[in-house]
N, C-alpha and C positions, 0 to 999 in steps of 0.2 A: 342446582345439582342434575337436572334433564339437560339444557344445556349445553353442559360443561360434557356429559357423558356421550351426546351428539357430534363434540365436536372432532373433526376426524384425529386431529394433531395429539389429540390424548388415547394415551395405548390405551385407556379401558375403554374406549367406544370401541363397540361391535366393526363399525367398519373399518376401524383402525385392524382389526384383529384377521378381519377376512380380506381386505387387500391385504393386509400380510401373507397370509398364508396362501391366497393365489399366486402371490410371484415370489413363494420361495420352494416351486415348480416348475414342470412345464405348464405354456398355457392352454396347450390340449394334451386331451388322456383320452388314449385309445382303449374302448373298454367291451370291443365286438368278440366273440366266441375264436374267429379264425384267427385273431391274433394270439389269442392264448394259446391254441393250440397248436400253433407251429412255434411258437416262442419254447413252449413245451417239448414237440420232435427236435427241435436245435438242441435244448440240454442234453436230451438222452443219448443222441448222438456220441458226446462228448464223455458220457458218467463214466466208462470205462479208463477212461485218458486221466480226468481231474478228481480231487475227493469232492469239491462241493461244485452244483453247479453254479455261484455265485459267485465263486472266486471267495471264499472268506480266507484262503490259507495265503493272498498275496495281499490282503489288507493289515495294518496295524491295529495291535490287541490291544495297547494303550494309547491314550489322546495326551497332547501336550499340546495348552493352547501358548506357552512360550517356545515353541522348538523351531520354526519359523521369525521370530522376534527380531534376529538379526538381520534374517536376511530382506526379509521386509523392511527396516531400517534403510539398510544399503541403498534398497531398491529406490525409497524415496530420495536419496539424495542423490543420487544416480539423473533421480529424476528431473529434478529439481537446476540440476546443472544441465541439462539438456533445455528446458523453461527457460534459462538465462539466456543459454547462445541462440534459441529461438528470438528473443527480443532483439538481442544485437543483430542476429542476421536480417532484419528485420529496418535497418538503417543503412542495407546497399540500396539501391534505386531500385534493381533488377528484380532482386529475391520482393521490396515488398509490391513492384508491378506484374512480379508469378503472382501472388498471395489474390491481388484484387482479380487476375488473368481468371484463376479458376474460382472465386467466388463468381463471379461473372456468370461465367459458362454454367455453374452449377445451377445460379437462381434464372436466366435463360426464359423470358416469358412475352407475351403478345396475347392481343384479342384471341386468336384464332387458339393461340396454344395456352393456356393458364399457366400460371406457373404448380400450382399444385392440384391434383385431379381426382375427384373419390369415385370409385365406383361401386358402388353397394346397389341391391335390386328394393331396400326398403327404405324407401324416399324419407320418413321420417328422422331412422339415424343418419342418412345424408344430409337434410338438414342439420341435423343437431351438431355434425362435426362441421359443416361447412362454415356455422356460428362458429366453433371451436376455433379453426383454424384462422380465418379470417380474423372475425372480433376481436377474440381473448388473447391469441398467440400473436396474433399481426403479424402472418409469418411475409406479407409482401414486404414492410419494412426489416421486421427483425432477420431474415433469413438469409440475406446476406453475409450479416453483421457473425450470425450464427455458424455460417459455412466457412468464411474467413479465418477463426476462430480454430475450427476443427482440424483444417488442412494446415494453419499454422501449426499449433499446438501436438496434435494427432488428437485431443481429447477437448470434448466441453462439456462444461458439467451445469445443469438448472434446477434450481428448486421449484417444484408444483406446487404453489397455493391451490388446495383444495376444501371446499365448502362442501357438508355433507349434501344442500339443497340444491350446491349451483357446480358440482363435480371441477375442475379447472377453474378456475380462475385469473392464475397469474404465473408468470412463468419466471424467474430471477435469477438471474447470473450469479454464480459463484467462481473463488478467484480455482483455478483450474490447479496450482500448484498446491492446492493447500488443499484439496479433498482428495482422500484416499476412496479406494473401492475395495473393502475389504469381503473375500473371497475365504471357504474353506473353514472359516469360524467355529460351523457348529457340526459336530461331526455326524451327530442324529439327523443332521440335510448338506448332504454338501452341496446343494443349488442354492441355499439362501449365500444372498447379498445383500452387506448393507455400507453405507458410505459413514465415511468419518469424516468430518471438518475439524479439524485441528484448532486452528485460533481461535476459531468462534465455540467452539467444547461442545457441539452439536453432534448427534450423531442420528442418520436417518435411514429410513427404509428402501428398497431396492423399490416400490411405487410412490416414495418423496422425490426422488428425484430422476430425471434425466441425462443418460451419460450417451452421450454423441461421442464415437471414439471409431476410428480408423485400424477395422482391423485386415489381417491378411499377411502382417507378417509379425509372427509370436514372440519375438528377441524382446516386448517389453509387454507382453499378458500379464494381468487382464488388463494394460492400458492402449492407447492406441499408437499410433506411428505415425511421424509428421510426415506432410511431404516433402519438406524441409531437409532431413534425416540425411539423404543419400547426399546433399551438400555441405553438413556439418563442416567436414576435414576440408575440402576444397575452400571454404570462404573464409578460414583461420589462410590458407596459404596466401588464398587473391589479398587479403586484409596487408598479410605481414607485405610482401611482396609490392605493391603497389606503397606501403610507406617507404620501402628502403628504394626504390623508383625517385619520390616526390624527394627523400633527406640526399640523393645524389644529386639530385638536377639542383636543390636550395646550395647544397655545399662547394659542387664542382663545377658546377653551370655560368655563375659570372667569371667575368677576366678579370685577371689580376694584375700588379703592377709590382715589377723589381727594381726600388729605387739603391741605386751605387751611389754612397753618400764620399764623398772623400776626404779624410779625415786628417789630412797630412802629418802634420808633427805631434800630433796629439800623442800622449803616452799612452801605455797600453792599460793601464790601469784606469785613466780616462774613458776609453772610446765607448766603455756601455752609457756610459752616464753622458755621453758628447751623443748618441746615438738617441736617448729619451730624449733628450731637451730638443734634437731636430725631430724627433717622431712629433713631437706636442708643436709645436710652431706649424707641421706641416698636416696634421690633420686632425684638430683642435682648436674649438673657438675662447678663449676667456670672454666669462659672462660674468659681469657684474652685478650681485643682487642689490637692488636699490633699499631694501628694507636693512639688511643685514651690514652690507657693504663687503662682505666676503667676494672672494673672485671661485667660480665654480667653472671647472676643466671640462667642457662637456664637446661630444662628437660634433665633428662637422655631418650636417645631414646630408650633405651631398657625397660623404663619402662614406657610405656604412661599410662596406666590406675590409677586412683589413687585409693589408697588403705584405710585400717585404722590404725591409731593411738590410742591405749590406755591406758593410766600410770597407773600402780598398783604399791602399796608398801605393805611394810607389811611380807616381807619372801617371794615376790614371784618371781622367777626370769622375764628374761626377753625370750621372747616365740616368735615365726612366726608359726601361722596357716591358711591355706585356705579353703578359702566358695568356695562352689562349682558357679557354674553358672545357669542358668532361665533353668528349666528341660522343658519348654511347645515352647524351639525353633524349636521343628522339626512337633508342632502341627497344619498343613494347611489344615485341614477338612471344617473348615467357608470358607475359600480363594477360596476351591474345590467347594464348595457347591454355591459362588457368581457367580463362572464361568463359571459352568453347566447354571445357569437362563440367563449370557450371551450369550451363543453358541444358549439357546433359542431365546432369542432377535432377533440374526440374521437370525437365521432359516438357519447356516449352518452348518453340522452335525461336532459336535469333531473332531471325527478320522478323518476328511477330513481338519480341520486345522491344528494342534498337530497329535504325532506318542504318544496314551498314550498307554497305559499295554492293551495289547491284540488286539488293532489296527494293521490290515494288511496295506501294501501299495498297493495302488492301479490307477492304471495309466488312467482309466477312467473317464470322465466328469461326473463332478455330477448332470448335469441333464440327465444323462441315468440311473444313480442309486437311485435317488431321487423324485418319482412322485411328488410332494408336493412343492419343488426347481422349477422342471423343468416347472408348473403353474407359479411359481413366475416372473422366467425368460421372461416366454411366456406374462406375463400383464405387466416387464418394458418394453419388446421388443415394444409392440403396444404402451408404448408414445412416443418413440422415431419415429417409423413408422410415426406416425400420425403428428408430428412436418417436421420429412423430405417428407412426401406428400402435408403438406402447402408451405413449401421451390419450390418444383415440380410445384405447381399451379400457385405460384408468379412465377417464370421462365419461365414457358409457356406462361400467360399471356402478362407480360412484352412485347416478343416475338412476340406478334399475336394470339395466339392461342387461 
């Protein structure tokens, strides 16, 4: 029973209760007397304007946990549709290369510049965090995949396996589309956060999950926004136009022939049967099955396209003419236009993704060439660092720091 109570995954465990209480509010509380005095002064300024300094008149008097149930269900359906679109978009080579570039730029390291630098005046804590990130989480190999998944979906869910005497011992990835982030479910504590894994039938506390998300666009809050979000509409248009172009080339590109067949004195009612006989003789081969003895009419492999057969009479002899193929098979300006818009949505220069005309190959990193892309990478890196700091706080708190 003692070992069971020490297990942090047990709700009766003291560590479970302490971690839940810690991550149910702000991690930093300012209790300075000056802060309290300033807050009271600010509240007194508006005492004549408002009925209460806490703004209770703006809050709901009753709490209904099912009030946002339908809106949350619709949001989850829309989120699943977005993830399906992002999975399909990765089949486009340009988008797959862009995701690789984002992850590569976020995890660039060398002997002089390590992947993660820990700044802490306490050498003991610094050594513990270094062991956590290097040995337990193994960020040298795992961080690339985490960054790529976060850029692709906008979210990344990791379950933190915690032991009371060892801290964080493992980080297990969960399917992003099946995990929901629950906020505002507790009326007494608006900062209380939980995660619900639908297919697994499990509910996790905030300290049991690491939610990497790209914030900055509150359109899909409390979830992140993918870097591929601006390219969703352009991707559909580009795929549709490419399919139409390929269909046109397949159907209209080959040359066709027109056979003018002299039907002579054949009766008008028998012309159709006569034409079918001529087509069969000219375009098909009779193949006899050796096992059954049945005659099978197969298309001649040399004539894979259908031609035109036109019956003529009245002194016009039989002849064959060639019809030219489609004349717009080489016109791809509209495809290039949409492809350029796709490059703009991905924020990656086209010369870095494709060997276009006049583009010289450059071995330097993209963040060194484009200051706008470098700022984007820094913003994405801050999202990763924020959640890595949360993992470090959980690890140190579990060990007693």
